Short mmCIF file of the C-alpha atoms (twelve columns), coordinates in Angstrom:
data_MODEL
# 
_entry.id   MODEL 
# 
loop_
_atom_site.group_PDB 
_atom_site.id 
_atom_site.type_symbol 
_atom_site.label_atom_id 
_atom_site.label_alt_id 
_atom_site.label_comp_id 
_atom_site.label_asym_id 
_atom_site.label_seq_id 
_atom_site.Cartn_x 
_atom_site.Cartn_y 
_atom_site.Cartn_z 
_atom_site.pdbx_PDB_model_num 
ATOM 1   C CA . MET A 1   92.832  101.752 122.249 1 
ATOM 2   C CA . LEU A 2   92.579  99.149  119.208 1 
ATOM 3   C CA . GLU A 3   89.555  97.292  118.801 1 
ATOM 4   C CA . ILE A 4   89.860  94.164  117.612 1 
ATOM 5   C CA . MET A 5   87.536  91.846  115.943 1 
ATOM 6   C CA . ASP A 6   88.202  88.143  114.960 1 
ATOM 7   C CA . THR A 7   85.560  86.557  113.017 1 
ATOM 8   C CA . ALA A 8   87.888  83.822  112.066 1 
ATOM 9   C CA . GLY A 9   85.699  82.991  109.559 1 
ATOM 10  C CA . THR A 10  82.826  81.420  111.368 1 
ATOM 11  C CA . GLU A 11  79.884  81.121  109.913 1 
ATOM 12  C CA . GLN A 12  78.264  83.248  112.285 1 
ATOM 13  C CA . PHE A 13  79.687  86.696  111.569 1 
ATOM 14  C CA . THR A 14  78.266  86.565  108.072 1 
ATOM 15  C CA . SER A 15  75.221  88.629  109.024 1 
ATOM 16  C CA . MET A 16  77.149  91.026  110.475 1 
ATOM 17  C CA . ARG A 17  80.213  91.096  108.466 1 
ATOM 18  C CA . GLU A 18  78.732  94.214  106.727 1 
ATOM 19  C CA . PHE A 19  78.599  95.967  110.155 1 
ATOM 20  C CA . TYR A 20  81.910  95.104  111.444 1 
ATOM 21  C CA . MET A 21  83.813  96.982  107.869 1 
ATOM 22  C CA . ARG A 22  81.729  99.893  107.621 1 
ATOM 23  C CA . ASP A 23  82.670  100.459 111.245 1 
ATOM 24  C CA . ALA A 24  86.389  99.399  111.116 1 
ATOM 25  C CA . HIS A 25  89.401  101.660 110.377 1 
ATOM 26  C CA . GLY A 26  91.893  98.618  109.178 1 
ATOM 27  C CA . PHE A 27  91.803  95.256  108.045 1 
ATOM 28  C CA . LEU A 28  93.885  91.938  108.587 1 
ATOM 29  C CA . LEU A 29  92.776  89.502  106.325 1 
ATOM 30  C CA . VAL A 30  93.913  86.712  106.845 1 
ATOM 31  C CA . PHE A 31  94.413  82.931  104.850 1 
ATOM 32  C CA . SER A 32  95.892  79.919  105.309 1 
ATOM 33  C CA . ILE A 33  99.205  79.032  103.895 1 
ATOM 34  C CA . THR A 34  98.048  74.870  103.666 1 
ATOM 35  C CA . SER A 35  94.530  76.337  101.886 1 
ATOM 36  C CA . MET A 36  94.419  77.791  98.621  1 
ATOM 37  C CA . SER A 37  90.921  78.392  99.034  1 
ATOM 38  C CA . SER A 38  91.422  80.192  102.072 1 
ATOM 39  C CA . LEU A 39  93.233  83.171  100.059 1 
ATOM 40  C CA . GLN A 40  90.279  82.775  97.194  1 
ATOM 41  C CA . GLU A 41  87.941  84.016  99.881  1 
ATOM 42  C CA . LEU A 42  89.910  86.867  101.024 1 
ATOM 43  C CA . ALA A 43  89.473  88.586  97.815  1 
ATOM 44  C CA . GLU A 44  85.621  88.226  97.759  1 
ATOM 45  C CA . LEU A 45  86.025  89.681  101.311 1 
ATOM 46  C CA . ARG A 46  88.348  92.501  99.726  1 
ATOM 47  C CA . GLU A 47  85.550  93.558  97.453  1 
ATOM 48  C CA . GLN A 48  83.483  93.490  100.086 1 
ATOM 49  C CA . ILE A 49  85.710  96.144  101.841 1 
ATOM 50  C CA . ALA A 50  85.854  98.200  99.275  1 
ATOM 51  C CA . GLN A 51  82.416  98.324  98.297  1 
ATOM 52  C CA . ILE A 52  81.179  99.186  102.170 1 
ATOM 53  C CA . LYS A 53  84.185  101.710 102.111 1 
ATOM 54  C CA . GLY A 54  82.440  103.711 99.392  1 
ATOM 55  C CA . GLY A 55  85.296  102.177 96.593  1 
ATOM 56  C CA . ASP A 56  87.873  103.850 98.970  1 
ATOM 57  C CA . THR A 57  91.139  102.437 97.636  1 
ATOM 58  C CA . ASN A 58  93.073  103.789 100.389 1 
ATOM 59  C CA . VAL A 59  91.927  101.194 103.595 1 
ATOM 60  C CA . PRO A 60  94.181  99.776  105.453 1 
ATOM 61  C CA . ILE A 61  94.673  96.182  104.572 1 
ATOM 62  C CA . VAL A 62  97.403  93.758  105.716 1 
ATOM 63  C CA . LEU A 63  97.591  90.608  103.915 1 
ATOM 64  C CA . VAL A 64  98.210  87.810  106.448 1 
ATOM 65  C CA . GLY A 65  99.140  84.042  105.486 1 
ATOM 66  C CA . ASN A 66  99.148  82.177  108.771 1 
ATOM 67  C CA . LYS A 67  101.019 78.640  109.677 1 
ATOM 68  C CA . SER A 68  104.008 79.403  108.145 1 
ATOM 69  C CA . ASP A 69  105.631 76.583  110.853 1 
ATOM 70  C CA . LEU A 70  103.447 74.205  108.190 1 
ATOM 71  C CA . GLU A 71  106.456 74.334  105.445 1 
ATOM 72  C CA . GLU A 72  105.663 71.206  104.086 1 
ATOM 73  C CA . ASP A 73  101.989 71.374  103.483 1 
ATOM 74  C CA . ARG A 74  102.441 74.860  101.833 1 
ATOM 75  C CA . VAL A 75  99.784  75.168  99.207  1 
ATOM 76  C CA . VAL A 76  99.574  79.095  98.508  1 
ATOM 77  C CA . SER A 77  103.304 80.250  97.404  1 
ATOM 78  C CA . ARG A 78  105.144 83.036  98.590  1 
ATOM 79  C CA . SER A 79  105.072 84.785  95.013  1 
ATOM 80  C CA . ARG A 80  101.031 83.494  94.329  1 
ATOM 81  C CA . ALA A 81  100.605 85.257  98.247  1 
ATOM 82  C CA . PHE A 82  102.517 88.489  96.548  1 
ATOM 83  C CA . GLN A 83  100.869 88.683  93.697  1 
ATOM 84  C CA . VAL A 84  97.526  88.957  95.349  1 
ATOM 85  C CA . SER A 85  99.540  91.576  97.285  1 
ATOM 86  C CA . GLN A 86  100.266 93.502  94.655  1 
ATOM 87  C CA . ALA A 87  97.097  93.117  92.871  1 
ATOM 88  C CA . TRP A 88  95.145  94.474  95.803  1 
ATOM 89  C CA . GLY A 89  97.576  97.658  95.800  1 
ATOM 90  C CA . ASN A 90  101.016 96.807  97.350  1 
ATOM 91  C CA . VAL A 91  99.578  95.812  100.823 1 
ATOM 92  C CA . PRO A 92  101.900 94.569  103.242 1 
ATOM 93  C CA . TYR A 93  101.752 90.705  102.867 1 
ATOM 94  C CA . TYR A 94  103.024 88.651  106.025 1 
ATOM 95  C CA . GLU A 95  103.826 85.463  107.070 1 
ATOM 96  C CA . THR A 96  103.135 84.707  110.697 1 
ATOM 97  C CA . SER A 97  103.357 81.479  112.755 1 
ATOM 98  C CA . ALA A 98  100.763 81.522  115.801 1 
ATOM 99  C CA . ARG A 99  101.904 78.739  117.615 1 
ATOM 100 C CA . ARG A 100 105.919 79.933  116.732 1 
ATOM 101 C CA . ARG A 101 104.638 83.148  117.967 1 
ATOM 102 C CA . GLN A 102 106.303 84.161  114.395 1 
ATOM 103 C CA . ASN A 103 105.490 88.131  112.459 1 
ATOM 104 C CA . VAL A 104 101.888 87.752  114.921 1 
ATOM 105 C CA . THR A 105 102.820 91.409  116.277 1 
ATOM 106 C CA . GLU A 106 104.445 92.960  113.158 1 
ATOM 107 C CA . VAL A 107 100.985 92.247  111.517 1 
ATOM 108 C CA . PHE A 108 99.262  94.553  113.640 1 
ATOM 109 C CA . VAL A 109 102.023 97.207  114.275 1 
ATOM 110 C CA . ASP A 110 102.093 97.524  110.350 1 
ATOM 111 C CA . VAL A 111 97.991  98.182  110.467 1 
ATOM 112 C CA . CYS A 112 97.352  99.880  113.257 1 
ATOM 113 C CA . ARG A 113 100.700 102.606 111.187 1 
ATOM 114 C CA . GLN A 114 98.049  102.623 108.409 1 
ATOM 115 C CA . ILE A 115 95.655  103.463 109.877 1 
ATOM 116 C CA . ILE A 116 97.131  106.507 112.011 1 
ATOM 117 C CA . ARG A 117 99.185  107.861 108.934 1 
ATOM 118 C CA . LYS A 118 95.682  107.543 107.234 1 
ATOM 119 C CA . ASP A 119 94.084  109.587 110.024 1 
ATOM 120 C CA . LEU A 120 96.739  112.329 109.792 1 
ATOM 121 C CA . SER A 121 96.426  113.067 105.974 1 
ATOM 122 C CA . LYS A 122 92.558  113.399 106.509 1 
ATOM 123 C CA . GLY A 123 93.180  116.037 109.965 1 
ATOM 124 C CA . GLY A 124 91.467  112.851 112.087 1 
ATOM 125 C CA . ARG A 125 91.598  112.714 115.584 1 
ATOM 126 C CA . HIS A 126 95.240  111.488 115.635 1 
ATOM 127 C CA . ALA A 127 96.109  115.059 113.306 1 
ATOM 128 C CA . GLY A 128 98.353  117.067 116.441 1 
ATOM 129 C CA . HIS A 129 99.718  114.416 118.201 1 
ATOM 130 C CA . ALA A 130 102.582 115.661 120.218 1 
ATOM 131 C CA . PRO A 131 105.454 113.656 120.106 1 
ATOM 132 C CA . SER A 132 106.207 111.393 123.562 1 
ATOM 133 C CA . ARG A 133 107.766 112.752 126.268 1 
ATOM 134 C CA . PRO A 134 111.473 111.668 125.771 1 
ATOM 135 C CA . GLU A 135 111.446 113.916 122.618 1 
ATOM 136 C CA . TYR A 136 110.640 116.628 124.684 1 
ATOM 137 C CA . ALA A 137 113.602 115.973 127.045 1 
ATOM 138 C CA . GLY A 138 116.406 118.594 126.364 1 
ATOM 139 C CA . ALA A 139 114.776 119.988 123.353 1 
ATOM 140 C CA . SER A 140 115.132 123.340 124.622 1 
ATOM 141 C CA . GLY A 141 118.266 125.305 126.597 1 
ATOM 142 C CA . GLY A 142 116.477 124.284 129.867 1 
ATOM 143 C CA . GLY A 143 115.679 127.531 131.843 1 
ATOM 144 C CA . SER A 144 112.664 128.039 133.682 1 
ATOM 145 C CA . SER A 145 110.772 129.576 130.915 1 
ATOM 146 C CA . SER A 146 111.533 126.463 128.726 1 
ATOM 147 C CA . ARG A 147 110.703 123.781 131.525 1 
ATOM 148 C CA . ARG A 148 107.087 125.819 131.240 1 
ATOM 149 C CA . LYS A 149 106.414 125.533 127.471 1 
ATOM 150 C CA . ARG A 150 107.787 121.436 128.477 1 
ATOM 151 C CA . ARG A 151 105.815 120.950 130.748 1 
ATOM 152 C CA . ARG A 152 102.461 122.867 128.481 1 
ATOM 153 C CA . ARG A 153 103.033 120.499 126.096 1 
ATOM 154 C CA . GLU A 154 103.736 117.390 128.098 1 
ATOM 155 C CA . ARG A 155 99.511  118.403 129.056 1 
ATOM 156 C CA . ASP A 156 98.983  119.256 125.887 1 
ATOM 157 C CA . HIS A 157 100.088 115.551 124.686 1 
ATOM 158 C CA . ASP A 158 98.065  114.108 127.725 1 
ATOM 159 C CA . ASP A 159 94.839  116.014 127.243 1 
ATOM 160 C CA . ARG A 160 94.955  114.895 123.524 1 
ATOM 161 C CA . TYR A 161 95.580  110.992 124.747 1 
ATOM 162 C CA . ASP A 162 92.890  111.275 127.241 1 
ATOM 163 C CA . ASP A 163 90.559  112.481 124.648 1 
ATOM 164 C CA . ARG A 164 91.845  109.517 122.324 1 
ATOM 165 C CA . ARG A 165 90.901  107.196 125.086 1 
ATOM 166 C CA . ARG A 166 87.191  108.603 125.731 1 
ATOM 167 C CA . GLY A 167 86.331  108.789 122.040 1 
ATOM 168 C CA . GLY A 168 87.269  104.775 121.846 1 
ATOM 169 C CA . GLY A 169 89.760  104.204 119.619 1 
ATOM 170 C CA . SER A 170 90.551  102.486 116.186 1 
ATOM 171 C CA . LYS A 171 88.729  99.494  115.792 1 
ATOM 172 C CA . CYS A 172 90.669  96.443  113.512 1 
ATOM 173 C CA . VAL A 173 88.928  93.684  111.807 1 
ATOM 174 C CA . ILE A 174 90.245  89.902  111.310 1 
ATOM 175 C CA . LEU A 175 88.860  88.577  108.892 1 
# 
């Protein structure tokens, strides 16, 4: 399960921002390509995330330049945004357009993959995650013994999936 908190930069969330940051596993830091100040504000948020996460330099972050459909109004160049992403430890940078539904899914997939990779490296809740069922199909000879083993692996996979569902899930904050 992925829980998303979209603060949209609104003032009403500033008092709770620290709480959301502490609890989150990953972040989409979104700015408008039509506003340099929106990019500059993210630098402060990134610093706050680093402080709250205890200086962890491996926090899953994706930098997102939104409103790519407004190219004629662009203020933040791609090269400037890419420089920022490199300065922040080579975090991925995407340009999206909600209006055109361009690259929106990709940013979520990227941050989720980072969260899972980090969790696996720590031996966290996704550790030991079995491959999906199609990878089991045909993986062994085909006798009744291999079918029993395959069913056991599938059942174990389902148990781990249910455990993750009951335990909540990963949390991603969009700032």
